[in-house]
N, CA and C atoms as a LAMMPS dump frame, in Angstrom:
ITEM: TIMESTEP
0
ITEM: NUMBER OF ATOMS
189
ITEM: BOX BOUNDS ff ff ff
-5.0000000000000000e+02 5.0000000000000000e+02
-5.0000000000000000e+02 5.0000000000000000e+02
-5.0000000000000000e+02 5.0000000000000000e+02
ITEM: ATOMS id mol type element x y z
1 1 1 N -159.57 -283.991 -82.493
2 1 2 C -159.499 -282.92 -83.504
3 1 3 C -159.106 -281.6 -82.831
4 2 1 N -159.511 -281.411 -81.61
5 2 2 C -159.197 -280.162 -80.934
6 2 3 C -157.711 -280.038 -80.632
7 3 1 N -157.099 -281.177 -80.285
8 3 2 C -155.667 -281.169 -79.997
9 3 3 C -154.834 -280.858 -81.257
10 4 1 N -155.238 -281.36 -82.382
11 4 2 C -154.493 -281.068 -83.62
12 4 3 C -154.61 -279.627 -84.021
13 5 1 N -155.748 -279.019 -83.743
14 5 2 C -155.918 -277.603 -84.039
15 5 3 C -155.01 -276.756 -83.095
16 6 1 N -154.925 -277.199 -81.845
17 6 2 C -154.047 -276.458 -80.887
18 6 3 C -152.593 -276.556 -81.321
19 7 1 N -152.184 -277.725 -81.775
20 7 2 C -150.801 -277.903 -82.258
21 7 3 C -150.533 -277.055 -83.449
22 8 1 N -151.486 -277.021 -84.382
23 8 2 C -151.326 -276.198 -85.626
24 8 3 C -151.265 -274.703 -85.232
25 9 1 N -152.119 -274.29 -84.316
26 9 2 C -152.105 -272.886 -83.897
27 9 3 C -150.785 -272.541 -83.22
28 10 1 N -150.29 -273.444 -82.391
29 10 2 C -149 -273.208 -81.742
30 10 3 C -147.872 -273.119 -82.751
31 11 1 N -147.931 -273.975 -83.754
32 11 2 C -146.893 -273.99 -84.777
33 11 3 C -146.902 -272.674 -85.538
34 12 1 N -148.112 -272.196 -85.92
35 12 2 C -148.196 -270.938 -86.635
36 12 3 C -147.747 -269.788 -85.785
37 13 1 N -148.077 -269.829 -84.481
38 13 2 C -147.643 -268.763 -83.565
39 13 3 C -146.114 -268.753 -83.418
40 14 1 N -145.53 -269.938 -83.339
41 14 2 C -144.071 -269.997 -83.236
42 14 3 C -143.408 -269.491 -84.504
43 15 1 N -143.927 -269.834 -85.641
44 15 2 C -143.358 -269.394 -86.926
45 15 3 C -143.481 -267.864 -86.995
46 16 1 N -144.591 -267.328 -86.564
47 16 2 C -144.791 -265.863 -86.594
48 16 3 C -143.818 -265.167 -85.673
49 17 1 N -143.641 -265.757 -84.501
50 17 2 C -142.646 -265.149 -83.519
51 17 3 C -141.245 -265.198 -84.09
52 18 1 N -140.9 -266.29 -84.709
53 18 2 C -139.526 -266.416 -85.279
54 18 3 C -139.36 -265.382 -86.383
55 19 1 N -140.374 -265.177 -87.215
56 19 2 C -140.283 -264.17 -88.255
57 19 3 C -140.09 -262.775 -87.715
58 20 1 N -140.899 -262.469 -86.71
59 20 2 C -140.786 -261.136 -86.051
60 20 3 C -139.386 -260.94 -85.451
61 21 1 N -138.862 -261.991 -84.828
62 21 2 C -137.525 -261.881 -84.251
63 21 3 C -136.44 -261.648 -85.321
64 22 1 N -136.575 -262.384 -86.428
65 22 2 C -135.611 -262.257 -87.515
66 22 3 C -135.69 -260.864 -88.141
67 23 1 N -136.891 -260.323 -88.278
68 23 2 C -137.033 -258.974 -88.824
69 23 3 C -136.406 -257.958 -87.861
70 24 1 N -136.657 -258.14 -86.555
71 24 2 C -136.074 -257.213 -85.583
72 24 3 C -134.574 -257.276 -85.581
73 25 1 N -133.979 -258.454 -85.694
74 25 2 C -132.534 -258.584 -85.747
75 25 3 C -131.954 -257.955 -87.021
76 26 1 N -132.646 -258.137 -88.145
77 26 2 C -132.192 -257.519 -89.376
78 26 3 C -132.22 -255.995 -89.295
79 27 1 N -133.269 -255.481 -88.685
80 27 2 C -133.358 -254.023 -88.52
81 27 3 C -132.241 -253.512 -87.57
82 28 1 N -131.982 -254.229 -86.508
83 28 2 C -130.937 -253.808 -85.572
84 28 3 C -129.591 -253.848 -86.24
85 29 1 N -129.345 -254.873 -87.043
86 29 2 C -128.053 -254.95 -87.789
87 29 3 C -127.899 -253.756 -88.751
88 30 1 N -128.965 -253.436 -89.476
89 30 2 C -128.902 -252.302 -90.404
90 30 3 C -128.688 -250.998 -89.689
91 31 1 N -129.307 -250.88 -88.513
92 31 2 C -129.117 -249.647 -87.71
93 31 3 C -127.679 -249.56 -87.235
94 32 1 N -127.1 -250.656 -86.782
95 32 2 C -125.688 -250.658 -86.392
96 32 3 C -124.768 -250.294 -87.515
97 33 1 N -124.992 -250.866 -88.707
98 33 2 C -124.184 -250.562 -89.866
99 33 3 C -124.305 -249.082 -90.238
100 34 1 N -125.517 -248.531 -90.189
101 34 2 C -125.669 -247.111 -90.489
102 34 3 C -124.942 -246.233 -89.474
103 35 1 N -125.015 -246.624 -88.214
104 35 2 C -124.311 -245.867 -87.172
105 35 3 C -122.831 -245.881 -87.362
106 36 1 N -122.296 -247.042 -87.742
107 36 2 C -120.865 -247.164 -87.967
108 36 3 C -120.428 -246.296 -89.146
109 37 1 N -121.251 -246.284 -90.2
110 37 2 C -120.943 -245.431 -91.371
111 37 3 C -120.969 -243.958 -90.995
112 38 1 N -121.944 -243.556 -90.195
113 38 2 C -122.029 -242.175 -89.777
114 38 3 C -120.859 -241.802 -88.9
115 39 1 N -120.455 -242.676 -87.984
116 39 2 C -119.307 -242.405 -87.13
117 39 3 C -118.03 -242.271 -87.922
118 40 1 N -117.876 -243.147 -88.941
119 40 2 C -116.692 -243.035 -89.788
120 40 3 C -116.663 -241.734 -90.564
121 41 1 N -117.806 -241.322 -91.075
122 41 2 C -117.904 -240.029 -91.799
123 41 3 C -117.604 -238.865 -90.864
124 42 1 N -118.064 -238.9 -89.635
125 42 2 C -117.8 -237.88 -88.662
126 42 3 C -116.322 -237.813 -88.339
127 43 1 N -115.711 -238.965 -88.169
128 43 2 C -114.289 -239.021 -87.884
129 43 3 C -113.484 -238.436 -89.063
130 44 1 N -113.85 -238.753 -90.224
131 44 2 C -113.149 -238.214 -91.428
132 44 3 C -113.299 -236.717 -91.497
133 45 1 N -114.532 -236.199 -91.205
134 45 2 C -114.718 -234.732 -91.227
135 45 3 C -113.88 -234.054 -90.181
136 46 1 N -113.802 -234.64 -88.966
137 46 2 C -113.04 -234.033 -87.87
138 46 3 C -111.529 -234.076 -88.239
139 47 1 N -111.117 -235.177 -88.838
140 47 2 C -109.688 -235.293 -89.234
141 47 3 C -109.352 -234.238 -90.309
142 48 1 N -110.254 -234.074 -91.256
143 48 2 C -110.015 -233.069 -92.304
144 48 3 C -110.005 -231.671 -91.753
145 49 1 N -110.901 -231.404 -90.759
146 49 2 C -110.937 -230.082 -90.163
147 49 3 C -109.636 -229.846 -89.351
148 50 1 N -109.117 -230.822 -88.698
149 50 2 C -107.907 -230.659 -87.929
150 50 3 C -106.689 -230.391 -88.828
151 51 1 N -106.718 -230.935 -90.029
152 51 2 C -105.64 -230.719 -90.97
153 51 3 C -105.684 -229.367 -91.637
154 52 1 N -106.865 -228.748 -91.641
155 52 2 C -106.995 -227.453 -92.331
156 52 3 C -106.882 -226.253 -91.398
157 53 1 N -106.699 -226.513 -90.083
158 53 2 C -106.549 -225.416 -89.157
159 53 3 C -105.266 -224.675 -89.472
160 54 1 N -105.407 -223.366 -89.714
161 54 2 C -104.213 -222.622 -90.155
162 54 3 C -103.797 -221.501 -89.205
163 55 1 N -104.445 -221.368 -88.064
164 55 2 C -104.157 -220.255 -87.156
165 55 3 C -103.168 -220.643 -86.068
166 56 1 N -102.516 -221.799 -86.19
167 56 2 C -101.533 -222.224 -85.271
168 56 3 C -102.026 -223.083 -84.126
169 57 1 N -103.324 -223.236 -84.039
170 57 2 C -103.924 -224.099 -83.02
171 57 3 C -104.041 -225.511 -83.564
172 58 1 N -103.853 -226.449 -82.677
173 58 2 C -103.973 -227.848 -83.069
174 58 3 C -105.147 -228.472 -82.351
175 59 1 N -105.964 -229.19 -83.042
176 59 2 C -107.101 -229.894 -82.447
177 59 3 C -106.752 -231.359 -82.408
178 60 1 N -106.759 -231.926 -81.23
179 60 2 C -106.408 -233.337 -81.074
180 60 3 C -107.726 -234.16 -81.201
181 61 1 N -107.956 -234.705 -82.366
182 61 2 C -109.201 -235.448 -82.639
183 61 3 C -109.086 -236.909 -82.267
184 62 1 N -107.947 -237.388 -81.855
185 62 2 C -107.747 -238.782 -81.543
186 62 3 C -107.666 -239.046 -80.053
187 63 1 N -107.916 -238.028 -79.236
188 63 2 C -107.85 -238.17 -77.801
189 63 3 C -109.04 -238.924 -77.272
């Protein structure tokens, strides 16, 4: 009976570890998506700012 309890405990521990890993991966994916969206927004703002410069200076935002 002791061995079956150890196997059950190990099974529950493994399932818990897998759940925690899946949650961590989902959070990392969401963080990466958010970072990509922020970078795209920043690029668009810089591009718009470069197009509105009217004093004769050019800002190279693609370098």
